[in-house]
C-alpha positions in Angstrom: -90.0 25.4 -88.9 -89.4 29.1 -89.2 -90.2 31.5 -86.4 -93.5 33.4 -86.7 -91.7 36.7 -86.1 -88.1 37.2 -87.5 -86.1 40.4 -87.1 -82.7 40.8 -88.8 -80.4 43.8 -88.5 -83.2 46.2 -87.7 -81.9 49.8 -87.7 -83.6 53.2 -87.5 -81.7 56.5 -87.9 -83.1 60.0 -87.5 -80.4 62.1 -89.1 -77.2 61.5 -87.2 -79.1 59.8 -84.3 -79.5 56.1 -84.2 -82.6 55.1 -82.3 -82.4 51.4 -83.0 -79.0 49.9 -83.8 -78.8 46.6 -85.8 -81.0 44.4 -83.6 -81.9 40.8 -84.4 -84.2 38.3 -82.7 -86.9 35.8 -83.5 -90.1 34.8 -81.6 -91.9 31.5 -81.8 -95.6 30.7 -81.2 -96.4 30.3 -77.5 -93.8 32.9 -76.4 -94.6 36.0 -74.4 -91.6 38.3 -75.0 -91.0 41.2 -72.7 -89.2 44.0 -74.6 -87.7 46.2 -71.9 -85.6 49.3 -71.7 -85.3 52.7 -70.1 -87.1 55.7 -71.6 -85.5 56.6 -74.9 -83.9 53.2 -75.4 -85.7 52.5 -78.7 -88.5 50.2 -77.6 -91.4 52.1 -79.2 -89.4 52.9 -82.4 -88.7 49.1 -82.8 -92.4 48.3 -82.2 -93.4 50.8 -84.9 -91.0 49.2 -87.4 -92.1 45.7 -86.6 -95.8 46.6 -87.2 -95.0 48.6 -90.4 -96.0 52.0 -89.0 -92.4 53.2 -89.4 -90.0 52.2 -92.3 -86.6 50.9 -91.1 -83.4 52.5 -92.3 -81.9 49.0 -92.6 -82.8 45.4 -91.8 -85.9 43.2 -92.3 -89.0 42.1 -90.4 -90.9 39.0 -91.5 -94.2 37.7 -90.2 -95.1 34.1 -91.3 -92.6 34.6 -94.1 -94.1 38.0 -95.3 -91.7 41.0 -95.4 -93.2 44.1 -93.6 -91.6 46.4 -96.2 -92.6 44.5 -99.4 -95.9 42.9 -98.2 -97.2 45.3 -95.5 -100.9 44.3 -95.9 -100.2 40.6 -95.4 -98.2 41.5 -92.3 -100.8 43.8 -90.8 -103.5 41.1 -91.3 -101.6 39.0 -88.9 -100.7 41.6 -86.3 -102.7 43.2 -83.6 -101.1 46.4 -82.3 -101.7 48.5 -79.2 -99.6 51.7 -79.8 -98.0 53.7 -77.0 -100.7 55.8 -75.3 -103.5 53.9 -77.1 -104.6 56.7 -79.4 -108.3 56.5 -80.1 -111.1 58.5 -81.8 -112.6 60.1 -78.7 -115.8 61.2 -80.3 -116.7 57.5 -81.0 -118.1 55.0 -78.6 -116.2 51.7 -78.1 -118.9 50.0 -80.2 -118.4 52.5 -83.1 -114.6 52.2 -82.9 -114.6 48.4 -82.9 -117.2 48.4 -85.8 -114.9 50.8 -87.7 -111.8 48.6 -87.1 -113.8 45.5 -88.2 -114.7 47.3 -91.4 -111.0 48.2 -92.0 -110.1 44.6 -91.5 -112.9 43.5 -93.8 -114.9 41.6 -91.2 -118.6 41.8 -91.9 -122.0 40.4 -91.1 -122.4 37.9 -88.2 -118.6 37.4 -88.1 -118.3 41.1 -87.3 -120.9 41.1 -84.6 -119.3 38.0 -83.0 -115.8 39.5 -83.1 -117.0 42.7 -81.4 -118.9 40.9 -78.8 -116.0 38.5 -78.0 -113.4 41.3 -77.8 -115.6 43.4 -75.6 -116.3 40.4 -73.3 -112.7 39.3 -73.1 -111.4 42.7 -72.1 -114.5 43.6 -70.0 -115.7 46.8 -71.6 -119.3 45.8 -72.1 -120.6 48.4 -69.5 -119.2 51.3 -71.5 -119.8 50.2 -75.1 -122.2 53.0 -75.8 -120.3 55.8 -73.9 -118.1 58.3 -75.7 -114.5 57.2 -75.5 -113.5 60.8 -74.6 -115.5 60.5 -71.3 -113.9 57.2 -70.3 -111.2 56.8 -67.6 -107.6 56.2 -68.7 -108.0 52.5 -67.7 -111.1 52.0 -69.8 -109.4 53.7 -72.7 -106.5 51.3 -72.4 -108.9 48.4 -72.4 -110.6 49.7 -75.5 -107.2 49.9 -77.2 -106.5 46.3 -76.3 -110.0 45.3 -77.6 -109.2 46.7 -81.0 -105.9 44.9 -81.1 -107.4 41.5 -80.5 -110.6 42.0 -82.5 -109.4 40.0 -85.5 -107.8 37.2 -83.4 -104.3 38.0 -84.8 -101.3 35.5 -84.8 -99.1 38.2 -83.3 -99.9 40.8 -80.6 -97.6 43.8 -80.2 -98.6 45.6 -77.0 -96.9 48.8 -76.0 -97.3 49.3 -72.2 -100.6 47.3 -72.1 -101.3 47.8 -68.4 -100.4 51.5 -68.3 -103.1 53.3 -66.4 -104.9 50.2 -65.1 -105.7 49.6 -61.5 -104.5 46.3 -59.8 -107.7 44.4 -60.6 -107.6 45.6 -64.3 -104.0 44.6 -64.5 -104.8 41.2 -63.2 -107.5 40.8 -65.8 -105.3 41.9 -68.7 -102.4 39.7 -67.6 -104.8 36.7 -67.3 -106.0 37.4 -70.8 -102.5 37.6 -72.2 -101.6 34.3 -70.5 -104.7 32.7 -72.0 -104.0 33.9 -75.5 -100.2 33.1 -75.3 -100.8 29.4 -76.0 -101.1 29.8 -79.7 -99.9 33.3 -80.5 -96.7 35.4 -80.5 -97.0 38.2 -77.9 -94.5 41.0 -77.6 -94.9 43.4 -74.7 -93.0 46.6 -74.7 -92.7 47.8 -71.1 -90.6 49.4 -68.5 -92.4 47.6 -65.6 -90.2 44.8 -64.2 -93.2 43.3 -62.5 -94.7 42.7 -66.0 -91.7 40.6 -66.8 -92.0 38.5 -63.7 -95.7 37.9 -64.0 -96.4 37.1 -67.7 -93.3 36.9 -69.8 -91.5 33.7 -70.8 -88.6 35.6 -72.3 -86.9 39.0 -71.9 -85.1 41.2 -74.3 -83.5 44.3 -72.7 -82.6 47.2 -75.0 -80.4 50.2 -74.2 -79.2 53.0 -76.5 -80.8 51.1 -79.3 -78.9 47.9 -78.8 -79.9 44.5 -77.3 -78.0 44.0 -74.0 -79.8 40.9 -72.8 -81.9 38.1 -74.3 -82.9 35.3 -71.9 -85.6 34.0 -69.6 -86.7 36.2 -66.7 -85.2 33.6 -64.3 -81.8 33.8 -66.1 -81.9 37.6 -65.9 -82.8 37.4 -62.2 -79.8 35.0 -61.7 -77.5 37.8 -62.8 -78.3 39.8 -59.7 -75.8 39.8 -56.9 -78.7 39.0 -54.6 -79.5 35.7 -56.4 -79.4 33.0 -53.7 -78.2 35.5 -51.1 -79.5 34.9 -47.6 -81.2 37.5 -45.6 -81.3 36.9 -41.8 -82.8 38.8 -38.9 -81.3 38.3 -35.5 -81.5 40.1 -32.1 -79.8 43.5 -32.4 -77.3 42.6 -29.7 -76.1 39.7 -31.8 -75.8 41.6 -35.1 -72.0 41.9 -35.0 -71.5 38.3 -33.9 -73.8 37.2 -36.7 -71.8 39.2 -39.3 -68.6 37.6 -38.0 -69.9 34.1 -38.2 -71.1 34.6 -41.8 -67.9 36.3 -42.9 -66.0 33.2 -41.7 -67.8 31.0 -44.3 -65.7 30.5 -47.4 -68.8 30.3 -49.6 -69.9 33.8 -48.5 -68.4 36.6 -50.6 -69.5 39.4 -48.2 -72.0 40.3 -45.5 -73.9 43.6 -45.4 -75.7 45.0 -42.4 -78.9 46.3 -44.0 -80.4 48.0 -40.9 -81.8 47.7 -37.4 -85.4 47.9 -36.5 -87.7 46.7 -33.7 -84.8 45.3 -31.8 -83.6 43.2 -34.7 -80.6 43.5 -37.0 -81.0 42.5 -40.7 -78.0 41.2 -42.6 -77.5 39.8 -46.1 -74.9 37.2 -46.9 -73.9 37.2 -50.6 -72.8 33.8 -51.9 -69.6 33.2 -53.9 -70.6 32.6 -57.6 -74.3 32.7 -56.8 -74.3 29.2 -55.3 -76.9 27.9 -52.8 -75.7 28.6 -49.2 -78.8 28.2 -47.1 -77.9 25.0 -45.3 -74.4 26.2 -44.5 -75.6 29.5 -43.2 -78.3 27.9 -41.0 -75.8 25.4 -39.6 -73.2 28.0 -38.8 -75.6 30.3 -37.0 -77.2 27.5 -35.1 -73.8 26.1 -34.0 -72.8 29.6 -32.9 -75.8 29.9 -30.7 -77.2 33.0 -32.5 -81.0 33.3 -32.3 -82.4 33.5 -35.8 -85.7 35.4 -35.9 -86.0 35.1 -39.7 -84.1 33.6 -42.6 -85.0 33.8 -46.3 -83.4 33.1 -49.7 -83.3 36.0 -52.1 -84.4 35.3 -55.7 -82.4 38.1 -57.2 -83.3 41.8 -57.8 -84.3 42.5 -61.4 -84.1 46.3 -60.8 -80.4 45.9 -59.9 -79.7 43.9 -63.0 -81.7 46.3 -65.2 -79.8 49.3 -63.9 -76.4 47.7 -64.4 -76.9 46.4 -68.0 -78.7 49.5 -69.2 -76.2 52.0 -67.9 -73.0 50.4 -69.2 -73.8 50.6 -72.9 
């Protein structure tokens, strides 16, 4: 069975500058793909080509077998798109905007009324449906943008920074909605927020200088961190040096770093050789050495460390 979304050799050049450089990937139904990269990496340009708003210099995009360059209307029927910044007609109300979008998508009659009511309810904009969009907060504007993207219940959702400008409660609502819709859709989220990746994405593609530098699950990306399976310990400050010496003596420990001293406690991190699990050995060594352990925890890995490394070496 072919993937719902297939990208092959997608390239975009602006004169001598290559914004997106020969990227290829596919996405299946049920996946939530986080498309990450630093500012200027090519994320938004790629999203615009996938949705048909920007023609590629080279390469193909197919949605359910339809080519975005040769069959753009069929592709756009199947895609819901929240552009960067969620541009909206600010003199309209949300109700007027959703009505207009429904007309553009040829949804009419009771189906139109039902679609508008469902979208407004799902994204929780019912209290402001009759208020001018120009007077809404940034968070509400973002939610109106999401509402227009999901209005026609598309097979593929392309969301560019979907939680930008939302407060923590609103972010939770949007993420819950994405998780709910993900079961039978393809969802691609362009973002620079690593927390978005951890909370809602089943897969991550990292792009830098227009090229894909990683394509894996969030857990696999996290495992590339030097902190993956590292052990952080807090011991009495007077025992900090002794603790470091004990941990340095373990063959499975690559190095030990003293992070700092606070409230009478020293905090150290023991980095494992090859990312292996070392908790039992560390606990046993410190206990046998008579060092008083105030706290010990296993690190999952720091996504920001991995992100910086793989996006600055291209």
